[in-house]
C-alpha positions as CSV (number, residue, x, y, z in Angstrom):
1,X,-24.1,-28.5,34.9
2,X,-26.1,-26.9,32.1
3,X,-24.5,-25.0,29.2
4,X,-24.1,-21.4,29.2
5,X,-27.2,-19.0,28.1
6,X,-27.7,-15.5,28.3
7,X,-31.0,-14.4,29.5
8,X,-30.7,-11.4,27.5
9,X,-29.7,-12.9,24.4
10,X,-32.9,-11.6,22.5
11,X,-32.3,-8.2,23.7
12,X,-28.5,-8.4,22.4
13,X,-29.7,-9.7,18.8
14,X,-32.2,-6.6,18.8
15,X,-29.4,-4.4,19.6
16,X,-27.4,-5.7,16.7
17,X,-30.1,-5.5,14.5
18,X,-30.8,-2.0,15.4
19,X,-26.9,-1.2,14.7
20,X,-27.2,-3.0,11.5
21,X,-30.1,-1.1,10.2
22,X,-28.6,2.4,11.5
23,X,-25.4,1.5,9.6
24,X,-27.4,0.5,6.5
25,X,-29.2,3.6,6.9
26,X,-26.4,5.9,7.4
27,X,-25.0,4.0,4.1
28,X,-27.9,5.3,2.0
29,X,-27.5,9.1,3.5
30,X,-24.0,9.3,2.6
31,X,-24.7,7.9,-0.8
32,X,-27.3,10.4,-1.4
33,X,-24.9,12.9,-0.1
34,X,-22.3,11.9,-2.6
35,X,-25.0,12.0,-5.5
36,X,-25.6,15.6,-4.4
37,X,-22.2,16.6,-4.5
38,X,-21.5,15.1,-7.6
39,X,-24.5,16.7,-9.4
40,X,-23.3,20.0,-7.9
41,X,-19.7,19.4,-9.2
42,X,-21.2,18.5,-12.7
43,X,-23.3,21.9,-12.8
44,X,-19.8,23.7,-11.8
45,X,-17.7,21.9,-14.6
46,X,-20.8,22.7,-16.9
47,X,-20.8,26.4,-15.7
48,X,-17.3,26.8,-16.4
49,X,-17.3,25.0,-19.8
50,X,-19.9,27.6,-20.7
51,X,-17.9,30.6,-19.6
52,X,-15.0,29.3,-21.6
53,X,-17.0,28.5,-24.8
54,X,-18.5,31.9,-24.5
55,X,-15.3,33.6,-24.2
56,X,-13.7,31.5,-26.9
57,X,-16.8,32.4,-29.5
58,X,-16.1,35.7,-30.8
59,X,-18.6,35.7,-33.6
60,X,-21.9,35.5,-31.1
61,X,-24.6,38.1,-31.7
62,X,-26.1,40.0,-28.9
63,X,-28.8,37.3,-28.7
64,X,-26.6,34.5,-28.2
65,X,-24.6,36.4,-25.7
66,X,-27.9,37.0,-23.8
67,X,-28.8,33.3,-24.0
68,X,-25.4,32.4,-22.6
69,X,-25.8,34.8,-19.7
70,X,-29.0,33.4,-19.1
71,X,-28.0,29.9,-18.9
72,X,-24.8,31.1,-16.6
73,X,-27.4,32.4,-14.3
74,X,-29.7,29.8,-14.2
75,X,-26.9,27.1,-13.7
76,X,-25.4,29.6,-10.8
77,X,-29.1,29.4,-9.3
78,X,-29.1,25.7,-9.6
79,X,-25.7,25.4,-7.9
80,X,-27.1,27.5,-4.9
81,X,-30.3,25.6,-4.6
82,X,-28.1,22.2,-5.1
83,X,-25.6,23.3,-2.2
84,X,-28.6,24.1,0.0
85,X,-29.8,20.6,-0.4
86,X,-26.0,19.4,0.4
87,X,-26.2,21.1,3.6
88,X,-29.6,19.7,4.5
89,X,-28.3,16.2,3.8
90,X,-25.2,16.8,5.8
91,X,-27.6,17.7,8.3
92,X,-29.3,14.1,7.8
93,X,-26.1,12.3,7.7
94,X,-24.8,14.0,11.3
95,X,-28.1,12.6,12.8
96,X,-27.8,9.3,11.3
97,X,-24.4,9.0,12.7
98,X,-25.4,10.1,16.0
99,X,-28.1,7.4,15.7
100,X,-25.4,4.8,14.7
101,X,-23.3,6.0,17.7
102,X,-25.8,5.3,20.1
103,X,-26.8,2.2,18.6
104,X,-23.1,0.8,18.8
105,X,-22.8,2.0,22.5
106,X,-26.2,0.1,23.4
107,X,-24.9,-3.0,21.8
108,X,-21.7,-2.9,23.1
109,X,-23.3,-2.6,26.7
110,X,-25.4,-5.5,26.3
111,X,-22.0,-7.4,24.9
112,X,-20.3,-6.4,28.2
113,X,-23.5,-7.7,30.0
114,X,-23.3,-10.9,28.3
115,X,-19.3,-11.2,29.2
116,X,-20.1,-10.6,32.7
117,X,-22.3,-13.5,33.0
118,X,-20.3,-15.6,31.0
119,X,-17.1,-15.0,33.4
120,X,-19.8,-15.7,36.4
121,X,-20.7,-19.0,34.5
122,X,-17.3,-20.2,34.0
123,X,-16.2,-19.2,37.6
124,X,-19.1,-21.1,38.9
125,X,-18.3,-24.1,36.7
126,X,-14.6,-24.0,37.7
127,X,-15.8,-24.3,41.5
128,X,-18.1,-27.1,40.8
129,X,-15.4,-28.9,39.0
130,X,-12.6,-28.4,41.5
131,X,-15.5,-29.4,44.3
132,X,-15.9,-32.7,42.4
133,X,-12.3,-33.2,41.6
134,X,-11.6,-32.7,45.3
135,X,-14.0,-35.1,46.4
136,X,-12.8,-37.7,43.9
137,X,-9.6,-37.0,45.5
138,X,-10.5,-37.3,48.9
139,X,-12.6,-40.6,48.3
140,X,-9.5,-41.9,46.5
141,X,-7.3,-41.2,49.6
142,X,-9.5,-42.6,52.1
143,X,-9.7,-45.7,49.8
144,X,-6.1,-46.0,49.8
145,X,-5.9,-45.6,53.6
146,X,-8.6,-48.3,54.2
147,X,-6.6,-50.7,52.4
148,X,-3.5,-50.5,53.8
């Protein structure tokens, strides 16, 4: 009897490749989200440090105070823009996660089909092996009776 071969093996490989590609894509999107969060946190820390610095420096003139206020306002505006980018990236990550889940389900379906095909093959092989053993046993038993 010939070896087991799954006729949809190419499709299974393709589904596995799609899943791996979706994993890589999700990883890149997650990394981008992490970088955007880090950038926002750095800007928030800079803004907090700017406020502390302005409070501790008492000998600042009105122009220096104005520079601090303007820079602080610019940082707050940049933080809001970065938060918008983070929210957009979270939507991208959610979409990539959904695509990965779909790819995983498709691959698992193909693996189930492969497993079922293998079980059918194993069952058929067992039947043939049992049939051969029965035939050998019958022939052996028949020869013993003929000899006695």
